[in-house]
C-alpha positions as CSV (number, residue, x, y, z in Angstrom):
1,X,62.9,3.6,-17.9
2,X,59.0,5.6,-19.6
3,X,58.3,3.0,-22.8
4,X,57.6,6.1,-24.5
5,X,58.9,10.4,-25.3
6,X,57.4,12.4,-22.5
7,X,54.5,14.5,-24.0
8,X,51.3,17.1,-23.0
9,X,48.6,16.3,-21.5
10,X,45.6,15.9,-23.8
11,X,43.4,17.8,-21.6
12,X,42.8,21.4,-23.1
13,X,45.3,24.3,-21.5
14,X,47.0,21.8,-19.3
15,X,51.0,21.6,-19.2
16,X,51.4,18.7,-17.1
17,X,53.9,16.6,-19.0
18,X,52.9,12.3,-19.8
19,X,55.0,9.4,-20.5
20,X,51.8,7.2,-21.5
21,X,48.1,7.4,-21.5
22,X,47.9,10.8,-22.9
23,X,46.2,12.6,-19.9
24,X,48.1,13.2,-16.4
25,X,46.9,11.6,-12.8
26,X,44.4,15.0,-12.8
27,X,42.8,14.6,-16.0
28,X,42.6,11.0,-16.4
29,X,38.5,10.6,-15.4
30,X,38.6,13.4,-18.5
31,X,39.4,11.1,-21.2
32,X,36.5,10.4,-23.7
33,X,34.6,7.4,-23.1
34,X,33.9,5.2,-26.5
35,X,30.9,5.6,-27.7
36,X,28.5,2.7,-28.1
37,X,27.4,1.8,-31.6
38,X,23.3,3.6,-32.3
39,X,21.3,0.4,-31.8
40,X,23.4,-1.5,-29.6
41,X,21.9,-4.7,-27.7
42,X,22.7,-7.2,-25.5
43,X,24.7,-9.2,-28.4
44,X,28.1,-9.0,-27.0
45,X,27.2,-8.6,-23.5
46,X,28.7,-12.0,-21.3
47,X,25.4,-13.9,-21.4
48,X,25.1,-13.2,-25.4
49,X,29.4,-15.2,-25.4
50,X,28.0,-17.3,-23.4
51,X,25.2,-18.7,-25.6
52,X,27.0,-18.3,-28.5
53,X,29.8,-20.9,-27.1
54,X,27.1,-22.9,-26.3
55,X,25.5,-23.1,-29.7
56,X,29.2,-23.8,-31.4
57,X,29.7,-26.2,-29.2
58,X,26.8,-27.9,-29.6
59,X,26.9,-26.9,-33.4
60,X,30.9,-27.6,-34.7
61,X,29.9,-27.2,-38.4
62,X,27.8,-24.6,-40.4
63,X,24.0,-25.9,-41.1
64,X,23.8,-25.0,-44.4
65,X,27.4,-26.0,-46.1
66,X,28.8,-28.2,-43.1
67,X,32.3,-25.9,-43.1
68,X,33.4,-25.0,-39.2
69,X,30.9,-22.5,-37.9
70,X,32.0,-19.4,-36.4
71,X,29.3,-17.2,-36.0
72,X,25.8,-17.8,-34.7
73,X,22.6,-16.6,-36.2
74,X,19.2,-15.6,-35.4
75,X,17.1,-17.8,-37.1
76,X,14.3,-15.4,-37.2
77,X,16.5,-11.7,-36.5
78,X,15.5,-10.1,-33.6
79,X,14.5,-7.1,-35.7
80,X,11.9,-8.9,-36.9
81,X,10.2,-10.2,-33.5
82,X,13.5,-12.8,-33.1
83,X,14.5,-13.5,-29.7
84,X,17.8,-15.3,-28.0
85,X,16.2,-18.7,-27.0
86,X,18.3,-21.4,-28.3
87,X,15.5,-22.7,-30.7
88,X,16.2,-19.7,-32.8
89,X,19.5,-19.8,-33.1
90,X,21.9,-21.5,-35.6
91,X,25.3,-21.9,-36.0
92,X,26.9,-21.1,-39.5
93,X,30.5,-20.3,-40.9
94,X,31.1,-16.4,-42.0
95,X,30.3,-16.9,-45.3
96,X,26.8,-18.0,-45.1
97,X,26.4,-15.6,-42.4
98,X,27.6,-12.9,-44.4
99,X,25.0,-14.1,-47.3
100,X,22.0,-14.7,-45.0
101,X,22.5,-10.9,-43.3
102,X,22.4,-9.7,-46.9
103,X,19.8,-11.4,-47.9
104,X,17.5,-10.3,-44.7
105,X,18.9,-6.1,-45.1
106,X,18.0,-6.5,-48.8
107,X,14.2,-7.4,-47.9
108,X,14.1,-5.1,-45.2
109,X,15.6,-2.4,-47.5
110,X,13.2,-3.5,-50.4
111,X,10.0,-3.2,-47.9
112,X,10.5,-0.3,-46.1
113,X,11.4,1.5,-50.0
114,X,7.9,-0.1,-50.8
115,X,6.1,1.4,-48.1
116,X,7.6,5.2,-48.6
117,X,6.0,4.4,-52.1
118,X,2.9,4.2,-51.5
């Protein structure tokens, strides 16, 4: 027994009826692929997840406030020449990571605005 009501295939002009997935077998490859965000890096690859997990195991508490670490942060941001070497990584709680990221983004925004004003 199908788990959902039948519906037409999502491919334009196709009259096939499907029960799940939105596309018939003929048009499964026509399904739009999810787009990567602009500026996507290897942050979320298998390697990064492995390194991130190792950092959090080595540093179970936030370097700033001492709460449980939930994020791995680049001490020197990649956008400013930092890398993924262990020496450039630190474990932070979500709150401290968010604050640090806001400061960095603000600093970056302020410096780009000053450059444009000259």
